[in-house]
N, C-alpha and C positions, 0 to 999 in steps of 0.2 A: 275583735282582732284575732287572727289565727294564733295558736300557741307558738308557732315558729317565730312569727313577727314579734310577739310579746317577749320571747326569750332574747331575740336579737336586740330589741330595743332596751331591755333591762340590762344587758351586758355592756351597752355603750351609752347609757343615759347620762353618765357623768361627763362625756365629751361635749355636751351642750354648754357647760359652764366652765370647763377647764381648757386653758390654752395649752398648745403642744408642749411648750417648755415647762409646764407645771405638772406633767404626767409623773405619777409616783408608782412605787411597787404595788401598792394596793390597787391602783387603777389597772395596772397590768394584769394582776390576778383576777380582777373582776372581768376584764375583757376575755380571759381564758376560762371563765365560768367556774373557777375553783369553788366559789361560794355555793354552788348548787348542791342540794342534798342528794346523797345516794339513794337509789331505789331499793325497795324491799320486796323479795319474792313473795307472791301471794297477794300483796297489796297492789304492786304495779303489774297490771295484767297486759298492758300494751307497751310497745317500745316507746321510750321517751325520745323526743325529737331534739337532737343536738345537746344532750346532757352527757358530758364526759364521765360523770360519776355513776351513770346508770349502767349496771352490769346485768340487767335482766333482758331476756329475749335475744341473746346472742348465740344461742345453740346449746346452752348448758342443760336444758330440760331433759335431753336424751341420756344424760350421765347421772343425774341426781336420782337417788332412790335405787331400788333393786332392778336389775336388768337381766333379761333372758340372754343367756350365753349365745344362743343362736343369732342374736343381733350383732355379734362381733365379727361375723364373716358373711360373705356372699357366695359361699361354696355349698352346693347342694350335697346332700348325703349321698356318697357314692353307691350305697346299697340300693338307692332308688333306681339305679341303672342295672340292677342285678335281675336276672330272670326269676320270675316267681315259680314256685314249686307247682308241678303238674300243669304248666302253661306252655304256650308256644312262643316263638321268637318273632319279633316284628322286623320290619324293613324300613330303612330311612327313606323319606321322600326327598329326592335330590332337587326338587323345584317343582317339576310337573310330571313326576314319574309315578304317580299313584296308580295309573293304569297298568304299568309293568308290575308293581308290587302285588296287585290283586291276583294276577295270573300266576305269578311265582308261588303264591301261597296255595292256590288251587292245584297247581301241578305237583307241589311238594307233598300234598296230602293224597296224591294218587300213588299208593304204595308200590304198585307194579312198575310204574314209570321211574320211581325213585330207585327201586332195586335194580332195574336194568341199567340206569346211569351209573350206579355204583360198580357194576360189572364191566363198564367200559374202560379199556386200558388207558393209562395216563402217563404223561412224561414226567410225572412227579418222581419216578424212580431215579431219574438223573439228578434230582435235587436232594435226594436222601443219601446220606453216607452210611457206612456200616454201623456207626454209633448213633444214628438218628439224623435229624434235619440240621442243616448248617444254621447256626445261631445268627451269624452276621449277615445272612442273605434272606430277603423276603421272598416268599413263594409267589410267582406270577403265572397263573394259568395261561396256556397258549391257545386253546381252542374253546369254542362255545360249550362243548361238553365238559371240559375241565372246569370252566367257570360255573356251570350248573352243578357239577359234582360238589365243588367247594362250597357253593352257596347252600345246597341241600344239607351238607354235613354240618355247617354252622347253624342252620335252622334247627337241626335235630339235636345237637349236643352242645351248643354254645352256652356259656354262663351269662352272656349279655342279654339285656331286655330286648334289644334290637341290634341288627347288624347293618352294615353299609354295603349296598349292592353296586357301588360305583364302578367296580372293575367289570362286572357283567354288562352294565349299561354302556360303558365306554367301549367294550369290545364289540357291541352291536352298532356303535356310531350314532346313538340316539342323542337328540338335543334335549338336555335336561330341563330347559326353560320353556319348551313348547309341548303343550298337551296334544296327544295324537289320538286317532280313532282306535279305541281299545279292541274292537272286533277285528279290524284290519291287522293290528299287531298280533292277535292270537293266530289268525290264519298264516301270516307270513312266518312267524316263529315256528309253528308246527311244521310248515314246509321246509324251513331251514334245518330243523332238528331231524326230520325224516331223511333229508338229503345227506346230512352229516353222518347219521348212524347207518346209512345204507352201505357204508364201506367197512363196517365191522364184520368180523368172522363169526362171532357168537350169534346164532339166529335169535336167541332171546333178547339180545341187544338190538340186532339189526331190524327186527320186525316189531318192536315194541309200539311204535306209533301206529302202525296199521292195526295191531291186535287190540289196542285200547280205544282208538278214536275213529278208525276207518270203517265206513259202511258202504253199501252199494245200492244205487237205484237205477232205473232205466226210463228214458224218455220214450214212450210208446205212442205211435201214430197209427190210427186205423182208418183205411179208406172206406168211406160210406158206400162206394159203388161196388167194389169187389170184395171188400172185407179183409184185404191184405194188411197184415200187421208188421210195422217196422219198429225196431228197437235200437236204441242208442244207449249203451251201458256207460255209467259214470260213477266214479268213487266220490264219496263226500266225507268230510271231517266234522261238519256241523250242518244242521238244517237252518236255512235263513227263512224265518217266518214273518210274513206281513201281519202287523197287529192293528192296522188302520181299519176301523169299523167293527172290530171284534172285542169281546169281553172275556173269553175263555181261551186257554191254551189249546184245548182240543179243537175249537173252531179254527184257530190259526193253522193247525196241522191239516185239518180237512180242506181248507182253502188251498194249501200247498199241494195237495194231491188231487184237487178237483179236475174234472174233465173240461177241456177248452175246445170250442168249436172253431174249425178253420174254414171260413166261407168267404165268398166275394173275392176281393183282391188278395186275401190272405189264404187262398186255397192251396192245397198240398199237391205237389206233382207226384202222382203215383207211377212207380216204374212198371207195375203190372198192367195198368190201363194206358200208360204212355201218354197221359194228359193230366191236366190239373183237375182235381176232384175235391168235393167237400169232404172233410175228414174231422176226426176228433183226436186230441192229443192230451195225454196226462202223464203223471209220474207214478211209477210203481216202485215201492220199497222192496228190494230183494233181500238185503241183509242189514242187520243193525250192529253197531259196535258195542263193546262192554261199557264204554263211557259215551253217553249220548249228549252232545253239545247242541243246545237249541238257542240260536241267536234270534232275539226279539228285535226286529228292525225298527227301533225307536227313532233313529236319525234318518230323516227322509229329505228329499229335495223339494224346495218350495219354488214353483215357477214364478210366483208373483214377485218375490224378492231376489230370486236368483241365488239363494244360499241354502244351506242345510238348516233344518229345524228339528226340534225334539218333540215327539208325541208324548205328552204327559197324561196318557190315559191309563186307567187301571186295567190290568190283565190278571185274571184269576188262574191259578194253577194248583195242582194237588201234590202231596208228598209222594203219592204212589201213582205211577203213570203206566197204564196197560197199552202197549203199542201193537198188540196182536191184531186188532181190527184194521190197522193201517198197512200191514205187510201182506205180500202176495202169497207167501208160503205159510200156511197155518200149521198149528200143531206144536210149534216150538215154545220156548219160555221167553216171553217178551215183556215181562213185568219189571218196571224200573222204579227205583226209589231216589228221591231228590237228595243230592249230595252237596250242591253249592248253588248259591244265588249271587250274581254279580250285580252291583248297584251303582247307578250314576246319579249323584246328588246334583241338583240344579235344573233350571228350566230351559237353559240354553244349550245348543249343540256345540258351542264354541267355548264353553267354560263349565266349571263344576268340579266335582271330586268323585273319585272312584273308590269303593270299598267292596268287601266280599264277605258273605256269610257262608262258612264252610263247615261241613260235618266231619268230625273226626272219625275215620273208618274203624278205629279200634274201640273207642269208648262209646260211640254213637252220640256224643255231645256236640252241640253247635257252638261255634265261635264266630265272633265278628272281628275281621281283620281290617284295621284302619291304619295303614302305614306302621308307625312305631307302636301303636296301642293295640293290644289284643284283649278282647272282652269275652268272657265265657257266659253263654246264655243259661238262664235257670231252667231246671227241669228237663233238660235234654230236648228242648223245643226251639224251633226256629221262630224268632221274634222280629217281624218287619214293621211293626206299628210305629215305633219311634222313628225309624228311618223315613217313613212316608210323611211324617209331620214336620220334618226339618225344613223343607223347601215348599213354600206356598205355590200352588199351581195357578197359572193365569185363568184357567177355567175352573170355576168353583164346583167341580163335580164331587158329589158326595161319595165317600169310600163305600163300596158295596160290602154287604155282610158276608163273611166267610164261615163255612161250616168247619167241623172238626177234620183235621188233616188237610185243609185247603188254605191257601193264602192268596192275597191279591196285592199287586204293587203297581205303582205308576212310574217307578224308577228302575226296576229290574230290566237289564238289557241282555242278560244271558243266564240260561238255566242249565245246570249240569246234572244229569241223571246217571245213576249206576245200576247195572243189571242186578236184580235182586237175587238171582239164583247163584251168584258167585259166593263161595265160602268166605266166611268172615275170617280175616287174618288173626291167627292165634299169637304169633310172635311179632315183635317189632323188627323192622328192617335194620340190619346191622351195618354200621359204617365201617368201610374198609380200614385196615390198619394204617395205611399211609395217609388217609384223609383224617383219621382220628388223631394222628400225631400232629397234623397241622392244626386241628381244632384245639388240641391240648396246648399247643404253643400260644395260640390266640387267647385261650382262657388264662394262661400264665401272665400274658401282657395285661389282660384285664384286671387280674388280681393285684398286680404290681401297681397299676393305676389306682385301684381302690385304696391301697395302702398309702400311696402318695397323697391322694386327695384327703384321706383321713388325717394324715400328718399335717397337711396344710390347714385343715379345719382346726386342728388342736393348737397349732401355732398362732392362728388368728385369734382363737378364743383366749390363749394366754396373754397375747399382746393386748387384746381388748380389756381383759381384767386389770392388767397393770395400768392401762390408760384410765380406766374407771377409778382406780384408787388415786391416781395422780390428780384427776380432775376434782374428785371429791375433796381432796386435801387442799389443793391450791385455790379452788373457787371460793372457799370460806375465807382465805387470806388475801383475795384480790382487792377488796375495798381499801382505799388508802386511809381514810379518816384524817386524823391530825398528824399522823406520823409521816416521815419523808415519802415522797411519791415520785413516780415517773409516768410518762405517756407512752402507750403502745398502740400500734395501729389496730383499729377495729377489725380490719380485713384479716390480719394475721391471727387475732384471737378467734375469729369465726372458723378459720381453717384449723387452728389448734383443736377446736371443739368438734370439727367435722371428722367423723370416723372413717369416711370413705377415701380421704386423701392423706398422704404422709405429711407430717409437719415439717416445714422448711424453716430455714433461719429467718429471724425477724428482720423486716425491711421497712424502715421509717423514712426513706429518702423522698417518697412521694408527698410527704407532709412538711417538708422543709421550705423555708422562704429563701430569698436571695442572700440572706445573711447566714445561711446554714443553721438556722434555728427553727423552732416550731412556729409555723405560720398561724396567726390567730384565726384565719378564716377556715383552717383545716381542723379546728378543735372538735367539730361535730363528727368527724370520722376517726377520732382518737378516743382512747379510754385511759382514764387516770387510775393507775393501780399502785399498790403498796410497793415500796422498795424491796421488801422481802420477797414478794412474788416475782418482781422483775429480776432479782438476782438469780433465782431458780431458773427462770425462762432463759436468760442469756447464758447460764452455765450449761444448760442442757441442749439448747438449740442454736446458740450463737446469734450473729447478726448485729444490727445497729442502724444508725448511731443511737446511743442511749440519750433519751430526752428527759433530763432531770428539771428541777425548778430553774436551773441556770439556762435552760433552753428556751425560756419565755422570752420572746424577742421585743425589746423595748423600742427599737427603731421602727418596726412594723406598726406597733400600737400608736406611737407618736404620729406617724404618717397617716394612719387611719383616722386619728383624732382630727388632724388638719383637714382631711377630705370631708369628714362629717360636718365640720364647722362651715366649710365652704358651701356644702349642700344646703345647709340651713339658711345661709346668707344669700343663696343664688336668686331667690324670688325677689328679695328686696333690691339687690343690685340690678336685676332686670328692669325694674321700674325706674331706678335712677338713671341707667344708661338710656332708656327710652326718652326721658325728660331732657337729658343732655344732648341727644341727637336733634331735638327740636330747636335748640339754640344755634345761632349762626356762628361760624368759626371766624375768630378775629385774627388778622395778620397772617403770619406764617407759622402759627402755633399748632396747626392741625396735622392730622395723620391720615394717610390714604388707607381705606378699609374696603374690602370687596363687598358689593351689595348682597351677593349670596350668602357670604359669611354673616353679615349683619342680620339677615332674615332668620338664620338658624342658629345664632350663637348660643342661645340658651340650651337648645338641644345638644349641640356640640359639647358644651361645657358639662352637661349632665352625663353624656356618654363617656367623656374623658375622666370624670370623677368616678364613674362606675368601674372603668377599667383600672384605675388606681386602687379602687376599693377591693379589687380581687374578685374572687369567686364566692363571696359570702352568700349571695342570694341563692346560688345553686347548692352549695355544700350544706348550708344550715337547714335546708329543707329535706335532707335525707334522714331516714330512720335507721335504727340499728338493724343490721341485716340487709341493708340496701345502700352500700357505699357508692360514692360518686366516681365515675370514670374520670381519672386525672387528666385525660387528654380531650374530654368531651367539650368543655367550654373553650379551650384553646382552638380546637378545630372550628367551632362555630364562629369565633372571632376572625379566624383567618379567612373564612368564606365571605365575610362582609368587607366591603371596600372601606378603607380608612379615610375619614374626613378630617382634614386639618384646617384650622382656622386661618383665614387670610391668604391661603395658598391659591385661591381662585383668581388672584390678580398677579400671580407670577407668570412671566413669559417662559418659553422653553429654555432660555439662557439663565434663569434664576433671578432676573431683574424685574422691575416694575413694567407691567404690560402697557402698551401704547393706547389701548382703547379706554377712553374716559367714561364710556357708558357703562362699564362693568364695575366702577368704583366710585366712592364718594369721600369727602373730607369729614372727619369727626374731630371734636375738640380734644385737647390734651387731657382733660379730666375724664372724658369717656374712654379714651384709649388706655388710661391708667387702670380704670376698672376692668376693662377687657383683658389687659395684660396680667391681672391677678389670676385669671383662669387659663390663659394661654401664654405662659411665660416664654415659650419657644416659637411663637408665631412671627413670621417675617414682618419687619418694621419699616415703613416707608413715610418719612416726614413729608410735609406738603412741598418742600423745596427740592425733593428728590426728583432727578431727571428720569425720563423713560429710558428704556433699553435702547442704546444706540444701534445695536445690530438689527433689532426689530424695525427701526426706522429705515435703515438702509434697505432691508428686505421689502418693506412696504413700498418704498419708492420703486424698487426694481419690479415688484409685482404689478404696480400701476403701469409701468412702461411696457412690461410684457403683454398685459391685457390690451393696450393700445396697439401694439405691434400685431397681436393675433387678429384683432379686428380688421386691421388694414390688409393683412394677408388673406383673410377670409373673404373680404369684399372684392379684392383683386381676382381671386380664383373663381368666385361666383360669377363675376362679370365676364371672365374669360371662358367659362364653361357653363352657360346658362341652361342649355338643354340637358346636359348631363346631371346638373343639380336638380332640375325640376322633373326629370325623367320623361321628357317630351321628345317626339320625333326621333325615336330610337330605331336603329336598323335591326332587321330580323333575318336570320339565315334561311328560314323556311320560305320567306318571301323576299328574296334578294333584291335590293334596290337597283334600278336600272342605271343610275348615274354614277356608279362606281364599280370597279372590279376588285377593290381591296377593302377589307375591314380588319380592324385591329381588335385584339382581345386583351382585357385586363381582368383581374380577379374581382368577383362581385364583392368580396370582403373589403377590398381597397375602396370601392365606390361607396359602400355604406359607411365606412369609417370617415371618409372625406366629407360626406354629407353631414354626419354628426358634428364635425368641426366647424363647418361653414354655418350651420344653424346656431351653434352655441360656442363661439370662439373662446369665450372667457372661461369655460368649464372644461374644455377638451383641448388636448395637445394637437398641434398641427401635424398633418400627414406630409411626410417629406419624400417618400419613395413609393414606387409601384412594385409590389412584391409578386412578380409573375413566376418566381421560382416554385411557388406552391402548385402551379398548374403543369409543371414539368416533372419528369422522372429523374432519377439520379444520373441517367445517361444523357440528359438534356433533350429527350424526346417529349412530344406532347402526349398527355394522358387521356385525351378525349378524341373520339371520332367525329366527323362532320354530322353524322346522323344522331349521335348521342347529344351533341350540342344543340340540336333542334328540339330535343325532347327532355329526357330526365336530367341531363347535365346542364341544361340552360340556366338553372338556378345558381350555378357555381361561377358562371362567367358573365361579363358585361361587354357588349360589342361597341366599338368606338369608331366614329367617322374619321376619315383621314385628316380632315381639318382639325378635329378635336385632338387627334393624336399628336399633331405638331405642337399644339398648345401644351399638352401633357408633358411632352419632352422638355419644354422650356421651364415648366413649373415644378416638376418632380424628377427625382432620380430614377431612371428605368433600368432595372437589372437585366431583363430579357425582353426582347421584342418578339411578340407572337401575332401573326397575321394569317388571314384566310384569303386566298386569291381565287378568282373565277377566271377560267380560261376556256376558249373554244377550240376543239380539236376535230380533225377530219375535214374532208373536202365536200361532204354531202351537205346540201342545204335543206332544212336548217342543220347547222352543225351541232355536235354533241357538247354539252357543257359539263366541265369537271371542276371540282373544288379541291385545291391543294393547300395544305397548311405548311407554315414555316415557323418553327422547326416541324419536321415530319412526325407522324405518329410512331410511338415505340410499342410494337405489338406485344412483346413479352410483358412489359410493365402494365399495359392495358389489360391483359388477361389476368395478371395477379390482382389488379384493382377490382375487377369483376368478381373474382373468387372471394376476396375479402368482404366485398359488399354482400355476397350471398351468405357468408358466415355471419356477418352482423345481423342480417335479417332473421337468421335462425336462432339467434341468442337473444331472448327476451324474457322478462319476468311477468309482464302483464300485457295481454293483447286480446283483441276481439277476433274470434273464429266463428264463421257462420256454418250452420248445419242445415242442409236441405234433405228432407225425406223424399225418397223415390217411391211412388206408388203407381203401379202399372206403367212403368217407364216414364212417368211424368214427375217433375220436381214440384214438391209442395213444401210449404213452410208453415209451422204452427206459430200463432201469435205468442204462445206461452214460452217459446224458446227462440227469440230472435238472434241471440248470440251467446257465446261462451266466453267467459274470462278465464284464460288458461295461461300456463307457463310452459316454455319450450323445454325446460330441463329442471331437474331437482338437484339440490346439493346433497352431499353425503348425509348431513344432519337430518334433512327432510326425509330421505329414504329410510333412515333408521328409526324415525319417530313412530311410536306405537299408535296404531289406529284402532278404533273400536271394533269389536267383533262384527264380522260381516261387512265391514266397510271396504269398498273398492275404490278405484280411481275416481276422484270427484267429477271429472269431466264427463265420464261415461254415465255417472249417476244423474248428471244434469240431463243428458240425452234420454236416459230411461224415464225420468219424471216428465220431461217435456213431450215426448212422443209415445210414452207407454210401451217402450221397447227395452226389455231386459238386456244386460251386457252380452249374454251368450247368444242372443238373437240378432245382435247388431253386426251388419256387414258395412264397413266404412271404406271409402275410397276417395282419392283426390287426383284429378287429372288422369283418370283411368288406372291409377295405381292402387292396389288393395292395401289397406292399413291393417296388417295382421300381426305385427311384432309387438306383443304386449310390453316388452322390456325396453323398447326404443323410446326416445323422447320425441316430442312433436317436431323439433327442429331437424333431427336426423331423418325424419320421415318426409321432410320437405314441406311441412306445414308452416307457413309464414303468416304474419299478421294480415288480417282482412281475407284470409283464404276461405274457400267454400268447400266443406267436406260433404260428400253425398252419403246418405244413410239409406240402406235397403234392409228391411226387416225380414227375418225368416218367419214363415208361417208357423204358428204354434201346433205342436203335435198333440192330437186329442187322445191317442191311445196311452193310457197311464202306464202300461207295461213297458212302453218305449222310453219312459222318463229316465230310467236308470242309465240307458245309453246316452241320452242327452247330458245327463250329469257328468258322465265319464268323458264325453268328447268335448262338450262346450265349456265345461267348468273344471279344467284340470287343477288339482291341488297338489302341492308339493309332497305331502304325506311323508312316507319313509324313503323318498328319493335321496340317494346318496348315503344311506345307511348300510350296515352289514346285512340287513334282512333281505335285501335285493341282490346281494353279491353272488348268491348261488345260482 
């Protein structure tokens, strides 16, 4: 037997031999388990189940013994947020802005760019008064240059370990929750910065972007026939290098500059020859910038999936790059040294994380910038090995060996080289006074915050030490022993020992019975403590009610004793009642009992006794530290339907039901036994009359059934063809023997047929509701043509003879008829059909519009797709139909989809016909479906529609794939941001 059941049985074993009126104080204390021994720490290793004297395992272990003072608070050391000596400042990742942070750090460590930005005039002069910055007013940069100035000043001289770039990001209008293309961000921001600085008067500021990042190359085309050379000059701020199929950076540069032959359909029109000629085309580098940005095109367009993918292949590059072999004009100094490597962690083009390895131009040391975290590399060396091992590549390509001064990476997407001939900066860039004053103010706020956090830590530690002493003192005095005692809620004791929550007043109300005393079944979630400890608890924390020895409820114990005795007696009484039911009932001494109640009376009695027994089964099974939810058992009982004995023979009026098949007579002795368990059950002696109201209703019901049968028979005889749906008139084939047909609603006919078939189960149809066929103006809603086709299901045609009978049998609200007339003198004459009442054109048009709207609003429907090949429609067996929805709810639109997932309907088309979404030309009834934002309904696609699919031919030329990506696969990108505002 389980320990819980053993404890329960031991606490109430005395109830087997003690009658309720003999219950003593000793029995009461036994029921409340006062007799159980208290547990000893070290001996009791597990929580005791249901022992109110067990005070082990309630949360005291964290307080006993020596405690580290750091456990008294959850406040980190504010000095951990302080910038380390000789280190850089990080940037907070606002959600998905790591790509912004990497470029900000790279640009910050470009000293020439930083110096030029510091020289840019600022509106901060309006913000500064004669005696300094206004204390009550926060500085808000007004332009992109001012945002960048302030950020760079904080990155340079802030005391914080990292700063928040949200002002800069907000000024650009970037979505902080969406990761963008880092290379595109770099291009757009440089263009924006150049445009913004072009308005400055100082040439060192105005031309800084061109001086640092701008180079020039020429597209050179040479005619093979006449040798004429054509040049198209162009500036560049970075070189976009294809890495597919290459292993070394130098190979990528060579491919960028390689000669291309223009032949066949791609021939060049030579102005000198005045005709198309074979030619060659290549790029010549004319000048290189001080800072050379090399974009490695890792993110390419995959035609098979229709989405971007990342090329996770290794590319080798050296720390020293000699560009002289690649430039047109030799003799200059074109030796570059590596200054930054921008990394994209992850194998997907739609997710991952951006970091940057940047070289400090003053010390020559390498640092890894990872948002808030800055790590200095050892030995002034670039270390990429760890970064390459973080994300496993799908292709198990082994990392190639790299020699001294060279590196290889499968995650680098941008390399930044600096011209080696530039002089090393001797002095640091100085922050302007007005910016330094802003930085000092921010540093003062940070220091104040550090002091505040340190004080909060100290207060938490002091409070925790005081609580520690309190617990050590009181826990030793908690056990009651033989001295006066009280009961306290286990839940409250646990919260008192919980350092994470403040201690609230004691609340024992959940453990009270209906007599406002301690419920015996709640003893397992209470703890018996000494009166001394209770006095201290109530004096310090208050609450109540206090549960002393006087709170032990004798009434509940006596009732529980009665219930237990009945439970033990139930099996014996069940056999007795079964034997009594076998005997015949003599005279009028019997009682009526429901047959259903007799079949389940033992189960009903047991459930009723369990309800009276309270929640003992649930509460006694809980351990210390896992208290019972006080509403749990009540809610479970509410969900179950209550079954009351002998209520199955009650009529709706609360009297004895008239059906004798549902009840039987039992003897007086059997009823007495049953009444012990169900004292409140309804009692019906054998001489009790059945409910008089039910008898009257029964007679009336029999009369109504007979009447309904008579009416149904009469109507069926009067309208036999209408009932059997035989010999019905048809508008499309107008009968020759009549010029008039009458119309009723098809709904009326169907309801009438139901009644005639089953008159005892259905109500009679008393009226013809033709108003449903008319508009509010009294006009007919259907044309003659529509009643022969789509609207024929809504109406029923009636012969004139049938109409006369219908008018006698039913109430007719509106007469609707169709008349055939002959017009004109020509033989044969023209036939016309006139309705009475006449058609209402306005309401008819409104009805058609509503029907069209209804057709376009659906959640599931079948749409057919036919593929057109050589102007012929074909259909694949693999895609006979699409299950689609006409529209999406707002919740559906906002639901996040996996990376690369597009509209599921077009994916079905793609898989069925092997046509990617960007190659699909869809049309219906000659109308092109080109609006990606529209719903199927608004495009006129209704259920059972046929959409025609014509596929674009794939473009074999790989060079043209970029154009396809831009034209056929438009992405939102930085649309709507400040990067495109200029």
